N, C-alpha and C positions, 0 to 999 in steps of 0.2 A: 529468510524472508518471514517467517512468522513472528519473530522478535521486532522486526521493523514494522509490520503491521499492527502488532499489539502496541507499540510505541506510538504510531501515527493515530490509531483509533481514539486515544486520549484528546486528541485535538479536533476530531470530525463529529460533526452531528449526525452523520449518517452511519450505517453499519458499513464495515470493511470486509470483503470476502477475498480468500486466497484461493486461486486456481489449486486444486488438489496436487497436481503434477508439478508445481512450483514451490509448495510448502516448504521444503527443505534446500531450496535453491539459495546459494550464498550470493549475496548483493553488495556492491560498493557504491556509495552515493558522494558526490561533491558537486552539488547542485546549490547556486546562490541566487538570491533575489527572485524567487519563484513562488507560485501558489501551492498549497497544499493539494489541491485538486491535480496540479501537473506533476507532482512528485508521485502521488497515487496512481496516476495513468503511467508515469515513465517506468514505474517498477512492476507494472501488470496486476495492480489490485482491482477489484471491482467494487464499486460503490452502490449502495441500495441493495435490492433484491437479487439474490444469485441467478445467474443464467442470462 
């Protein structure tokens, strides 16, 4: 998950945060025609301030 978060952060104006319990979770994405915000929400990242 951390590698995906690092990749997505290049395209986000806001800070992205990974919940600590999910930092090493492996994920697989096959999403087409969606927004960056939807992808971020789908994989469980947080936008903006933590908490």
